N, CA, C and O atoms as CSV, one atom per row, in Angstrom:
chain,resi,resn,atom,element,x,y,z
A,1,MET,N,N,0.731,-1.092,0.065
A,1,MET,CA,C,-0.054,0.019,0.020
A,1,MET,C,C,0.856,1.309,0.160
A,1,MET,O,O,1.803,1.472,0.930
A,2,LYS,N,N,0.318,2.208,-0.803
A,2,LYS,CA,C,0.948,3.534,-0.872
A,2,LYS,C,C,0.583,4.386,0.208
A,2,LYS,O,O,-0.589,4.476,0.574
A,3,ASN,N,N,1.649,5.110,0.818
A,3,ASN,CA,C,1.226,6.102,1.898
A,3,ASN,C,C,0.734,7.438,1.423
A,3,ASN,O,O,1.488,8.166,0.778
A,4,ASP,N,N,-0.543,7.809,1.723
A,4,ASP,CA,C,-1.055,8.888,1.167
A,4,ASP,C,C,-0.711,10.302,1.915
A,4,ASP,O,O,-1.028,11.392,1.437
A,5,SER,N,N,-0.065,10.144,3.072
A,5,SER,CA,C,0.212,11.278,3.887
A,5,SER,C,C,1.361,11.945,3.337
A,5,SER,O,O,1.470,13.138,3.619
A,6,ASN,N,N,2.420,11.309,2.461
A,6,ASN,CA,C,3.437,12.063,1.958
A,6,ASN,C,C,3.176,12.675,0.620
A,6,ASN,O,O,4.114,13.160,-0.012
A,7,ARG,N,N,2.037,12.681,0.181
A,7,ARG,CA,C,1.578,13.169,-1.271
A,7,ARG,C,C,1.772,14.719,-1.120
A,7,ARG,O,O,1.527,15.266,-0.045
A,8,ARG,N,N,2.220,15.425,-2.228
A,8,ARG,CA,C,2.439,16.814,-2.333
A,8,ARG,C,C,1.581,17.178,-3.469
A,8,ARG,O,O,1.378,16.444,-4.436
A,9,GLY,N,N,1.035,18.482,-3.278
A,9,GLY,CA,C,0.364,19.158,-4.498
A,9,GLY,C,C,-1.009,18.829,-4.078
A,9,GLY,O,O,-1.303,18.262,-3.025
A,10,THR,N,N,-1.920,19.280,-5.093
A,10,THR,CA,C,-3.509,19.282,-4.960
A,10,THR,C,C,-4.018,18.344,-6.009
A,10,THR,O,O,-3.422,18.110,-7.061
A,11,THR,N,N,-5.205,17.806,-5.635
A,11,THR,CA,C,-5.737,16.959,-6.609
A,11,THR,C,C,-6.810,17.938,-7.418
A,11,THR,O,O,-7.234,19.024,-7.024
A,12,MET,N,N,-7.132,17.252,-8.658
A,12,MET,CA,C,-8.026,17.984,-9.486
A,12,MET,C,C,-9.392,18.390,-8.818
A,12,MET,O,O,-9.971,19.449,-9.060
A,13,LEU,N,N,-9.790,17.521,-8.038
A,13,LEU,CA,C,-11.126,17.900,-7.245
A,13,LEU,C,C,-10.996,18.983,-6.378
A,13,LEU,O,O,-11.946,19.759,-6.277
A,14,GLU,N,N,-9.971,19.165,-5.733
A,14,GLU,CA,C,-9.643,20.291,-4.812
A,14,GLU,C,C,-9.669,21.598,-5.686
A,14,GLU,O,O,-10.265,22.606,-5.304
A,15,CYS,N,N,-8.948,21.522,-6.956
A,15,CYS,CA,C,-8.805,22.681,-7.767
A,15,CYS,C,C,-10.324,23.099,-8.186
A,15,CYS,O,O,-10.689,24.266,-8.039
A,16,VAL,N,N,-11.181,22.118,-8.705
A,16,VAL,CA,C,-12.378,22.460,-8.973
A,16,VAL,C,C,-13.326,23.053,-7.907
A,16,VAL,O,O,-14.131,23.943,-8.180
A,17,VAL,N,N,-13.183,22.496,-6.639
A,17,VAL,CA,C,-14.009,23.088,-5.637
A,17,VAL,C,C,-13.616,24.482,-5.351
A,17,VAL,O,O,-14.440,25.380,-5.179
A,18,ALA,N,N,-12.234,24.653,-5.300
A,18,ALA,CA,C,-11.697,26.121,-5.077
A,18,ALA,C,C,-12.221,27.040,-6.124
A,18,ALA,O,O,-12.820,28.071,-5.816
A,19,ALA,N,N,-11.992,26.662,-7.433
A,19,ALA,CA,C,-12.685,27.547,-8.380
A,19,ALA,C,C,-14.035,27.707,-8.402
A,19,ALA,O,O,-14.462,28.816,-8.722
A,20,GLY,N,N,-14.839,26.793,-8.118
A,20,GLY,CA,C,-16.228,26.970,-7.916
A,20,GLY,C,C,-16.533,27.889,-6.780
A,20,GLY,O,O,-17.491,28.632,-6.990
A,21,ILE,N,N,-15.932,28.013,-5.612
A,21,ILE,CA,C,-16.161,28.766,-4.500
A,21,ILE,C,C,-15.685,30.142,-4.944
A,21,ILE,O,O,-16.303,31.102,-4.484
A,22,LEU,N,N,-14.712,30.362,-5.741
A,22,LEU,CA,C,-14.185,31.725,-6.260
A,22,LEU,C,C,-15.179,32.171,-7.091
A,22,LEU,O,O,-15.581,33.306,-6.834
A,23,VAL,N,N,-15.716,31.577,-8.058
A,23,VAL,CA,C,-16.709,32.017,-8.885
A,23,VAL,C,C,-18.138,32.513,-8.248
A,23,VAL,O,O,-18.790,33.477,-8.649
A,24,VAL,N,N,-18.431,31.752,-7.307
A,24,VAL,CA,C,-19.535,32.124,-6.433
A,24,VAL,C,C,-19.178,33.472,-5.741
A,24,VAL,O,O,-19.919,34.450,-5.848
A,25,ALA,N,N,-18.065,33.491,-5.056
A,25,ALA,CA,C,-17.726,34.892,-4.599
A,25,ALA,C,C,-17.577,36.004,-5.346
A,25,ALA,O,O,-17.881,37.113,-4.908
A,26,ILE,N,N,-17.072,35.799,-6.603
A,26,ILE,CA,C,-16.902,36.914,-7.543
A,26,ILE,C,C,-18.265,37.389,-7.945
A,26,ILE,O,O,-18.529,38.592,-7.940
A,27,SER,N,N,-19.167,36.448,-8.303
A,27,SER,CA,C,-20.411,36.931,-8.811
A,27,SER,C,C,-21.362,37.446,-7.797
A,27,SER,O,O,-22.362,38.097,-8.102
A,28,THR,N,N,-21.036,37.147,-6.615
A,28,THR,CA,C,-21.848,37.742,-5.631
A,28,THR,C,C,-21.387,39.166,-5.477
A,28,THR,O,O,-22.212,40.075,-5.560
A,29,VAL,N,N,-20.096,39.412,-5.254
A,29,VAL,CA,C,-19.410,40.772,-5.184
A,29,VAL,C,C,-19.950,41.709,-6.388
A,29,VAL,O,O,-20.418,42.827,-6.176
A,30,THR,N,N,-19.834,41.139,-7.663
A,30,THR,CA,C,-20.084,41.801,-8.770
A,30,THR,C,C,-21.687,42.262,-8.678
A,30,THR,O,O,-22.009,43.440,-8.833
A,31,SER,N,N,-22.496,41.377,-8.454
A,31,SER,CA,C,-23.925,41.779,-8.504
A,31,SER,C,C,-24.208,42.722,-7.348
A,31,SER,O,O,-25.065,43.560,-7.628
A,32,LEU,N,N,-23.705,42.802,-6.108
A,32,LEU,CA,C,-23.715,43.581,-5.184
A,32,LEU,C,C,-23.165,45.015,-5.601
A,32,LEU,O,O,-23.794,46.026,-5.289
A,33,ALA,N,N,-22.130,45.067,-6.220
A,33,ALA,CA,C,-21.530,46.309,-6.747
A,33,ALA,C,C,-22.437,46.999,-7.597
A,33,ALA,O,O,-22.642,48.193,-7.374
A,34,PHE,N,N,-23.043,46.393,-8.591
A,34,PHE,CA,C,-23.924,46.889,-9.493
A,34,PHE,C,C,-25.245,47.408,-8.697
A,34,PHE,O,O,-25.708,48.531,-8.893
A,35,ARG,N,N,-25.755,46.558,-7.860
A,35,ARG,CA,C,-26.905,47.187,-6.954
A,35,ARG,C,C,-26.647,48.358,-6.199
A,35,ARG,O,O,-27.472,49.272,-6.177
A,36,VAL,N,N,-25.527,48.416,-5.549
A,36,VAL,CA,C,-25.184,49.597,-4.723
A,36,VAL,C,C,-24.974,50.803,-5.604
A,36,VAL,O,O,-25.186,51.914,-5.119
A,37,GLY,N,N,-24.556,50.678,-6.922
A,37,GLY,CA,C,-24.264,51.752,-7.949
A,37,GLY,C,C,-25.607,52.109,-8.319
A,37,GLY,O,O,-25.738,53.315,-8.533
A,38,ARG,N,N,-26.621,51.427,-8.454
A,38,ARG,CA,C,-27.961,51.893,-8.847
A,38,ARG,C,C,-28.503,52.432,-7.601
A,38,ARG,O,O,-29.203,53.428,-7.783
A,39,ILE,N,N,-28.376,52.055,-6.381
A,39,ILE,CA,C,-28.812,52.705,-5.407
A,39,ILE,C,C,-28.433,54.062,-5.171
A,39,ILE,O,O,-29.230,54.968,-4.925
A,40,TRP,N,N,-26.922,54.203,-5.271
A,40,TRP,CA,C,-26.304,55.617,-5.197
A,40,TRP,C,C,-26.992,56.453,-6.420
A,40,TRP,O,O,-27.255,57.623,-6.139
A,41,MET,N,N,-27.252,56.104,-7.467
A,41,MET,CA,C,-27.881,56.917,-8.438
A,41,MET,C,C,-29.308,57.406,-8.167
A,41,MET,O,O,-29.717,58.521,-8.491
A,42,ASP,N,N,-30.082,56.390,-7.490
A,42,ASP,CA,C,-31.228,56.771,-7.087
A,42,ASP,C,C,-31.383,57.741,-5.858
A,42,ASP,O,O,-32.368,58.469,-5.739
A,43,VAL,N,N,-30.385,57.707,-4.984
A,43,VAL,CA,C,-30.356,58.697,-3.984
A,43,VAL,C,C,-29.831,60.081,-4.476
A,43,VAL,O,O,-30.128,61.156,-3.956
A,44,ALA,N,N,-29.106,59.927,-5.423
A,44,ALA,CA,C,-28.700,61.239,-6.142
A,44,ALA,C,C,-29.828,61.760,-6.762
A,44,ALA,O,O,-29.995,62.976,-6.662
A,45,ARG,N,N,-30.649,61.092,-7.389
A,45,ARG,CA,C,-31.877,61.545,-7.979
A,45,ARG,C,C,-32.833,62.121,-7.062
A,45,ARG,O,O,-33.497,63.118,-7.346
A,46,GLN,N,N,-32.917,61.448,-5.868
A,46,GLN,CA,C,-33.853,61.959,-4.892
A,46,GLN,C,C,-33.436,63.239,-4.141
A,46,GLN,O,O,-34.261,64.031,-3.686
A,47,ARG,N,N,-32.155,63.382,-4.045
A,47,ARG,CA,C,-31.433,64.487,-3.642
A,47,ARG,C,C,-31.911,65.753,-4.573
A,47,ARG,O,O,-32.569,66.695,-4.132
A,48,ILE,N,N,-31.474,65.621,-5.929
A,48,ILE,CA,C,-31.719,66.490,-6.796
A,48,ILE,C,C,-33.154,66.932,-6.837
A,48,ILE,O,O,-33.376,68.127,-7.034
A,49,ALA,N,N,-34.196,66.055,-6.664
A,49,ALA,CA,C,-35.544,66.336,-6.599
A,49,ALA,C,C,-35.966,67.006,-5.384
A,49,ALA,O,O,-36.909,67.796,-5.407
A,50,MET,N,N,-35.319,66.736,-4.317
A,50,MET,CA,C,-35.681,67.475,-3.035
A,50,MET,C,C,-35.193,68.920,-2.996
A,50,MET,O,O,-35.838,69.818,-2.455
A,51,ASN,N,N,-33.914,69.111,-3.653
A,51,ASN,CA,C,-33.340,70.352,-3.784
A,51,ASN,C,C,-34.275,71.254,-4.772
A,51,ASN,O,O,-34.504,72.444,-4.558
A,52,GLU,N,N,-34.722,70.608,-5.751
A,52,GLU,CA,C,-35.640,71.474,-6.861
A,52,GLU,C,C,-36.848,71.909,-6.048
A,52,GLU,O,O,-37.208,73.086,-6.040
A,53,LEU,N,N,-37.529,70.869,-5.302
A,53,LEU,CA,C,-38.901,71.237,-4.573
A,53,LEU,C,C,-38.568,72.401,-3.480
A,53,LEU,O,O,-39.404,73.265,-3.214
A,54,SER,N,N,-37.300,72.357,-2.877
A,54,SER,CA,C,-37.089,73.127,-1.837
A,54,SER,C,C,-36.859,74.598,-2.431
A,54,SER,O,O,-37.278,75.623,-1.894
A,55,ASN,N,N,-36.152,74.541,-3.583
A,55,ASN,CA,C,-36.124,75.884,-4.112
A,55,ASN,C,C,-37.343,76.604,-4.552
A,55,ASN,O,O,-37.653,77.757,-4.253
A,56,GLN,N,N,-38.031,75.724,-5.344
A,56,GLN,CA,C,-39.474,76.091,-5.865
A,56,GLN,C,C,-40.458,76.478,-4.614
A,56,GLN,O,O,-41.227,77.436,-4.698
A,57,LEU,N,N,-40.381,75.745,-3.575
A,57,LEU,CA,C,-41.253,76.173,-2.472
A,57,LEU,C,C,-40.858,77.417,-2.000
A,57,LEU,O,O,-41.703,78.295,-1.826
A,58,GLU,N,N,-39.564,77.625,-1.747
A,58,GLU,CA,C,-39.095,78.794,-1.030
A,58,GLU,C,C,-39.609,80.295,-1.924
A,58,GLU,O,O,-40.027,81.329,-1.404
A,59,ILE,N,N,-39.422,80.019,-3.387
A,59,ILE,CA,C,-39.887,81.164,-4.228
A,59,ILE,C,C,-41.420,81.419,-3.962
A,59,ILE,O,O,-41.895,82.528,-3.718
A,60,ILE,N,N,-42.145,80.207,-4.045
A,60,ILE,CA,C,-43.737,80.473,-3.959
A,60,ILE,C,C,-44.081,80.965,-2.675
A,60,ILE,O,O,-44.948,81.839,-2.659
A,61,THR,N,N,-43.496,80.525,-1.373
A,61,THR,CA,C,-43.841,80.910,-0.125
A,61,THR,C,C,-43.656,82.394,0.166
A,61,THR,O,O,-44.300,82.946,1.058
A,62,LEU,N,N,-42.784,83.024,-0.582
A,62,LEU,CA,C,-42.720,84.451,-0.569
A,62,LEU,C,C,-43.767,85.255,-1.181
A,62,LEU,O,O,-43.927,86.441,-0.895
A,63,LEU,N,N,-44.406,84.686,-1.931
A,63,LEU,CA,C,-45.583,85.461,-2.694
A,63,LEU,C,C,-46.802,85.724,-1.738
A,63,LEU,O,O,-46.932,85.176,-0.643
A,64,SER,N,N,-47.557,86.504,-2.209
A,64,SER,CA,C,-48.868,86.786,-1.418
A,64,SER,C,C,-49.712,85.751,-1.867
A,64,SER,O,O,-49.455,85.147,-2.909
A,65,VAL,N,N,-50.888,85.441,-1.041
A,65,VAL,CA,C,-51.814,84.310,-1.429
A,65,VAL,C,C,-52.448,84.554,-2.606
A,65,VAL,O,O,-52.856,83.588,-3.250
A,66,GLU,N,N,-52.625,85.761,-3.049
A,66,GLU,CA,C,-53.342,85.949,-4.264
A,66,GLU,C,C,-52.374,85.514,-5.567
A,66,GLU,O,O,-52.828,85.145,-6.650
A,67,GLU,N,N,-51.239,85.608,-5.307
A,67,GLU,CA,C,-50.197,85.449,-6.506
A,67,GLU,C,C,-49.884,83.900,-6.649
A,67,GLU,O,O,-49.419,83.440,-7.692
A,68,VAL,N,N,-50.163,83.145,-5.560
A,68,VAL,CA,C,-49.906,81.735,-5.411
A,68,VAL,C,C,-50.385,80.835,-6.667
A,68,VAL,O,O,-49.631,80.156,-7.363
A,69,PRO,N,N,-51.816,80.963,-6.825
A,69,PRO,CA,C,-52.278,79.986,-7.973
A,69,PRO,C,C,-51.695,80.245,-9.158
A,69,PRO,O,O,-51.554,79.267,-9.892
A,70,GLU,N,N,-51.260,81.443,-9.610
A,70,GLU,CA,C,-50.762,81.795,-10.950
A,70,GLU,C,C,-49.209,81.172,-10.844
A,70,GLU,O,O,-48.658,80.698,-11.838
A,71,ALA,N,N,-48.644,81.219,-9.689
A,71,ALA,CA,C,-47.225,80.725,-9.768
A,71,ALA,C,C,-47.360,79.201,-9.628
A,71,ALA,O,O,-46.330,78.586,-9.904
A,72,ILE,N,N,-48.357,78.511,-9.279
A,72,ILE,CA,C,-48.576,77.124,-9.360
A,72,ILE,C,C,-48.810,76.633,-10.782
A,72,ILE,O,O,-48.312,75.609,-11.249
A,73,ASP,N,N,-49.551,77.402,-11.366
A,73,ASP,CA,C,-49.967,77.108,-12.788
A,73,ASP,C,C,-48.868,77.221,-13.625
A,73,ASP,O,O,-48.909,76.543,-14.652
A,74,SER,N,N,-47.818,77.972,-13.414
A,74,SER,CA,C,-46.725,78.259,-14.215
A,74,SER,C,C,-45.531,77.428,-13.664
A,74,SER,O,O,-44.415,77.747,-14.074
A,75,LEU,N,N,-45.634,76.430,-12.809
A,75,LEU,CA,C,-44.571,75.448,-12.392
A,75,LEU,C,C,-43.750,74.964,-13.485
A,75,LEU,O,O,-44.390,74.518,-14.438
A,76,ASN,N,N,-42.474,74.944,-13.575
A,76,ASN,CA,C,-41.724,74.105,-14.484
A,76,ASN,C,C,-40.549,73.753,-13.745
A,76,ASN,O,O,-40.057,74.593,-12.993
A,77,PRO,N,N,-40.001,72.535,-13.872
A,77,PRO,CA,C,-38.633,72.182,-13.441
A,77,PRO,C,C,-37.540,73.018,-14.002
A,77,PRO,O,O,-37.591,73.475,-15.143
A,78,SER,N,N,-36.556,73.209,-13.188
A,78,SER,CA,C,-35.441,74.099,-13.581
A,78,SER,C,C,-34.490,73.389,-14.536
A,78,SER,O,O,-34.573,72.161,-14.516
A,79,PRO,N,N,-33.718,73.860,-15.261
A,79,PRO,CA,C,-32.824,73.147,-16.203
A,79,PRO,C,C,-31.853,72.167,-15.739
A,79,PRO,O,O,-31.401,71.257,-16.434
A,80,ALA,N,N,-31.516,72.437,-14.353
A,80,ALA,CA,C,-30.638,71.499,-13.614
A,80,ALA,C,C,-31.434,70.253,-13.379
A,80,ALA,O,O,-30.925,69.159,-13.627
A,81,ALA,N,N,-32.703,70.359,-12.896
A,81,ALA,CA,C,-33.533,69.119,-12.663
A,81,ALA,C,C,-33.908,68.497,-14.102
A,81,ALA,O,O,-33.966,67.268,-14.143
A,82,THR,N,N,-34.154,69.173,-15.222
A,82,THR,CA,C,-34.444,68.577,-16.457
A,82,THR,C,C,-33.285,67.914,-17.019
A,82,THR,O,O,-33.433,66.923,-17.733
A,83,SER,N,N,-32.075,68.416,-16.735
A,83,SER,CA,C,-30.895,67.623,-17.265
A,83,SER,C,C,-30.402,66.302,-16.324
A,83,SER,O,O,-29.684,65.409,-16.773
A,84,SER,N,N,-30.860,66.337,-15.093
A,84,SER,CA,C,-30.525,65.367,-14.346
A,84,SER,C,C,-31.672,64.239,-14.130
A,84,SER,O,O,-31.350,63.135,-13.691
A,85,LEU,N,N,-32.854,64.509,-14.412
A,85,LEU,CA,C,-33.992,63.545,-14.125
A,85,LEU,C,C,-34.759,63.379,-15.637
A,85,LEU,O,O,-34.915,64.334,-16.398
A,86,VAL,N,N,-35.120,62.263,-15.874
A,86,VAL,CA,C,-35.753,61.876,-16.994
A,86,VAL,C,C,-37.177,62.343,-16.989
A,86,VAL,O,O,-37.967,61.833,-16.193
A,87,GLU,N,N,-37.526,63.198,-17.752
A,87,GLU,CA,C,-38.983,63.645,-18.004
A,87,GLU,C,C,-39.659,63.998,-16.512
A,87,GLU,O,O,-40.589,63.375,-15.999
A,88,PRO,N,N,-39.012,65.067,-15.984
A,88,PRO,CA,C,-39.463,65.451,-14.616
A,88,PRO,C,C,-40.885,66.177,-14.679
A,88,PRO,O,O,-41.089,66.936,-15.627
A,89,GLU,N,N,-41.720,66.015,-13.871
A,89,GLU,CA,C,-43.054,66.675,-13.866
A,89,GLU,C,C,-43.205,67.217,-12.402
A,89,GLU,O,O,-43.165,66.548,-11.370
A,90,LEU,N,N,-43.382,68.541,-12.527
A,90,LEU,CA,C,-43.451,69.340,-11.312
A,90,LEU,C,C,-44.969,69.674,-11.241
A,90,LEU,O,O,-45.555,70.065,-12.250
A,91,SER,N,N,-45.591,69.523,-10.075
A,91,SER,CA,C,-46.892,69.871,-9.773
A,91,SER,C,C,-47.344,70.418,-8.490
A,91,SER,O,O,-46.701,69.952,-7.550
A,92,GLY,N,N,-48.212,71.227,-8.172
A,92,GLY,CA,C,-48.493,71.777,-6.890
A,92,GLY,C,C,-49.939,72.050,-6.656
A,92,GLY,O,O,-50.768,71.983,-7.563
A,93,GLU,N,N,-50.225,72.355,-5.443
A,93,GLU,CA,C,-51.514,72.824,-5.053
A,93,GLU,C,C,-51.735,73.638,-3.989
A,93,GLU,O,O,-50.953,73.439,-3.059
A,94,LEU,N,N,-52.547,74.494,-3.820
A,94,LEU,CA,C,-52.734,75.394,-2.780
A,94,LEU,C,C,-53.908,74.751,-2.076
A,94,LEU,O,O,-54.926,74.368,-2.653
A,95,ILE,N,N,-53.640,74.654,-0.562
A,95,ILE,CA,C,-54.757,74.091,0.361
A,95,ILE,C,C,-54.981,75.081,1.304
A,95,ILE,O,O,-54.090,75.536,2.022
A,96,GLN,N,N,-56.183,75.443,1.326
A,96,GLN,CA,C,-56.733,76.332,2.367
A,96,GLN,C,C,-57.764,75.616,3.318
A,96,GLN,O,O,-58.899,75.317,2.949
A,97,ASP,N,N,-57.287,75.382,4.520
A,97,ASP,CA,C,-58.221,74.799,5.577
A,97,ASP,C,C,-58.021,75.268,6.797
A,97,ASP,O,O,-57.402,76.330,6.867
A,98,GLU,N,N,-58.468,74.639,8.033
A,98,GLU,CA,C,-58.372,75.183,9.372
A,98,GLU,C,C,-56.972,75.173,9.687
A,98,GLU,O,O,-56.672,75.857,10.665
A,99,LEU,N,N,-55.938,74.504,9.041
A,99,LEU,CA,C,-54.643,74.447,9.494
A,99,LEU,C,C,-53.871,75.647,8.841
A,99,LEU,O,O,-52.775,76.025,9.254
A,100,GLY,N,N,-54.484,76.165,7.873
A,100,GLY,CA,C,-53.926,77.480,7.396
A,100,GLY,C,C,-53.597,77.248,5.920
A,100,GLY,O,O,-53.745,76.146,5.391
A,101,ASP,N,N,-53.114,78.407,5.232
A,101,ASP,CA,C,-52.861,78.239,3.827
A,101,ASP,C,C,-51.359,77.654,3.585
A,101,ASP,O,O,-50.325,78.150,4.033
A,102,ARG,N,N,-51.469,76.519,2.796
A,102,ARG,CA,C,-50.137,75.885,2.562
A,102,ARG,C,C,-50.096,75.349,1.045
A,102,ARG,O,O,-51.106,75.218,0.355
A,103,ILE,N,N,-48.986,75.102,0.687
A,103,ILE,CA,C,-48.689,74.738,-0.705
A,103,ILE,C,C,-47.935,73.270,-0.636
A,103,ILE,O,O,-46.986,73.027,0.109
A,104,ARG,N,N,-48.488,72.421,-1.475
A,104,ARG,CA,C,-47.867,71.239,-1.484
A,104,ARG,C,C,-47.341,70.992,-2.941
A,104,ARG,O,O,-48.104,70.971,-3.906
A,105,LEU,N,N,-46.094,70.820,-3.027
A,105,LEU,CA,C,-45.477,70.535,-4.388
A,105,LEU,C,C,-45.046,69.039,-4.695
A,105,LEU,O,O,-44.473,68.444,-3.782
A,106,GLN,N,N,-45.223,68.501,-5.661
A,106,GLN,CA,C,-44.641,67.121,-5.854
A,106,GLN,C,C,-43.894,66.990,-7.209
A,106,GLN,O,O,-44.321,67.526,-8.232
A,107,LEU,N,N,-42.740,66.240,-7.162
A,107,LEU,CA,C,-41.983,66.091,-8.389
A,107,LEU,C,C,-41.854,64.632,-8.766
A,107,LEU,O,O,-41.353,63.858,-7.949
A,108,THR,N,N,-42.230,64.241,-9.833
A,108,THR,CA,C,-42.090,62.765,-10.326
A,108,THR,C,C,-41.322,62.776,-11.487
A,108,THR,O,O,-41.279,63.819,-12.140
A,109,TRP,N,N,-40.692,61.765,-11.863
A,109,TRP,CA,C,-39.827,61.593,-13.071
A,109,TRP,C,C,-39.805,60.126,-13.560
A,109,TRP,O,O,-40.255,59.287,-12.779
A,110,LYS,N,N,-39.350,59.729,-14.719
A,110,LYS,CA,C,-39.382,58.301,-15.129
A,110,LYS,C,C,-37.995,57.653,-14.874
A,110,LYS,O,O,-36.948,58.296,-14.941
A,111,ALA,N,N,-38.067,56.327,-14.577
A,111,ALA,CA,C,-36.987,55.622,-14.135
A,111,ALA,C,C,-37.181,54.205,-14.621
A,111,ALA,O,O,-38.263,53.825,-15.068
A,112,SER,N,N,-36.200,53.489,-14.533
A,112,SER,CA,C,-36.178,51.950,-14.972
A,112,SER,C,C,-36.919,51.054,-13.828
A,112,SER,O,O,-37.482,49.996,-14.111
A,113,GLY,N,N,-36.859,51.598,-12.479
A,113,GLY,CA,C,-37.300,50.961,-11.538
A,113,GLY,C,C,-38.601,51.807,-11.045
A,113,GLY,O,O,-39.094,52.715,-11.714
A,114,PRO,N,N,-39.082,51.380,-9.788
A,114,PRO,CA,C,-40.151,52.159,-9.205
A,114,PRO,C,C,-39.649,53.415,-8.554
A,114,PRO,O,O,-38.679,53.357,-7.797
A,115,VAL,N,N,-40.231,54.494,-8.799
A,115,VAL,CA,C,-39.859,55.838,-8.226
A,115,VAL,C,C,-40.960,56.292,-7.412
A,115,VAL,O,O,-42.115,56.320,-7.834
A,116,HIS,N,N,-40.594,56.674,-6.161
A,116,HIS,CA,C,-41.546,57.233,-5.272
A,116,HIS,C,C,-41.525,58.672,-5.596
A,116,HIS,O,O,-40.397,59.163,-5.631
A,117,PRO,N,N,-42.616,59.538,-5.864
A,117,PRO,CA,C,-42.548,60.759,-5.969
A,117,PRO,C,C,-41.976,61.600,-4.718
A,117,PRO,O,O,-42.105,61.124,-3.590
A,118,VAL,N,N,-41.409,62.716,-4.887
A,118,VAL,CA,C,-40.847,63.619,-3.784
A,118,VAL,C,C,-41.977,64.598,-3.644
A,118,VAL,O,O,-42.498,65.099,-4.640
A,119,GLU,N,N,-42.407,64.911,-2.280
A,119,GLU,CA,C,-43.305,65.855,-1.933
A,119,GLU,C,C,-42.738,66.784,-0.909
A,119,GLU,O,O,-41.905,66.414,-0.081
A,120,LEU,N,N,-43.187,67.943,-0.982
A,120,LEU,CA,C,-42.756,69.064,0.112
A,120,LEU,C,C,-43.869,69.753,0.240
A,120,LEU,O,O,-44.629,69.941,-0.710
A,121,THR,N,N,-44.082,70.208,1.457
A,121,THR,CA,C,-45.305,71.074,1.901
A,121,THR,C,C,-44.695,72.499,2.613
A,121,THR,O,O,-43.722,72.404,3.360
A,122,GLY,N,N,-45.197,73.566,2.395
A,122,GLY,CA,C,-44.861,74.868,3.078
A,122,GLY,C,C,-46.081,75.642,3.251
A,122,GLY,O,O,-46.994,75.735,2.430
A,123,TRP,N,N,-46.001,76.258,4.542
A,123,TRP,CA,C,-47.213,77.082,4.822
A,123,TRP,C,C,-46.876,78.540,4.361
A,123,TRP,O,O,-45.743,79.021,4.355
A,124,LEU,N,N,-48.101,79.213,3.952
A,124,LEU,CA,C,-47.918,80.671,3.729
A,124,LEU,C,C,-48.110,81.460,4.755
A,124,LEU,O,O,-48.999,81.106,5.530
A,125,ILE,N,N,-47.513,82.472,5.000
A,125,ILE,CA,C,-47.403,83.433,6.035
A,125,ILE,C,C,-47.917,84.664,5.564
A,125,ILE,O,O,-47.239,85.315,4.768
A,126,SER,N,N,-49.188,85.138,6.001
A,126,SER,CA,C,-49.810,86.464,5.475
A,126,SER,C,C,-49.036,87.632,5.908
A,126,SER,O,O,-48.311,87.471,6.890
A,127,GLN,N,N,-49.067,88.737,5.363
A,127,GLN,CA,C,-48.243,89.918,5.689
A,127,GLN,C,C,-48.606,90.457,7.111
A,127,GLN,O,O,-47.863,91.228,7.720
A,128,ASN,N,N,-49.825,89.990,7.609
A,128,ASN,CA,C,-50.245,90.392,8.999
A,128,ASN,C,C,-49.405,89.656,9.876
A,128,ASN,O,O,-49.051,90.172,10.936
A,129,GLU,N,N,-48.971,88.276,9.494
A,129,GLU,CA,C,-48.297,87.579,10.646
A,129,GLU,C,C,-46.802,87.633,10.567
A,129,GLU,O,O,-46.162,86.948,11.364
A,130,VAL,N,N,-46.095,88.480,9.565
A,130,VAL,CA,C,-44.708,88.518,9.495
A,130,VAL,C,C,-44.227,89.452,10.763
A,130,VAL,O,O,-44.631,90.592,10.995
A,131,PRO,N,N,-43.241,88.676,11.552
A,131,PRO,CA,C,-42.741,89.364,12.567
A,131,PRO,C,C,-41.896,90.517,12.065
A,131,PRO,O,O,-41.194,90.440,11.057
A,132,ARG,N,N,-42.025,91.768,12.957
A,132,ARG,CA,C,-41.090,92.869,12.539
A,132,ARG,C,C,-40.317,93.258,13.294
A,132,ARG,O,O,-39.542,94.160,12.974
């Protein structure tokens, strides 16, 4: 009988198992890297949308209540948002109830996956309520 404890090197089976484990590890890391990249792009788009809404809301809330409906009707995404988001659609509404006059803006855009619209609400302060 041959003594197997003195053998040197690896068998073909060991090489195949090691290669299989390596392929599984590389494919997992690659798919995760692509997924993380897509998530970062989605976060960047959400950030752009939030900045756009914040800027638009700041402009509109400085207007008087009488000027707001016309401003809402003429809402358009900025060139920066248009260049960064695919077909952005900006909409808004003036809400007047017991909570006060407020504006709700919403920005949606097209994407390959599901996109949750970004919404932002701001209250209008009448000239009588402005602290001096």
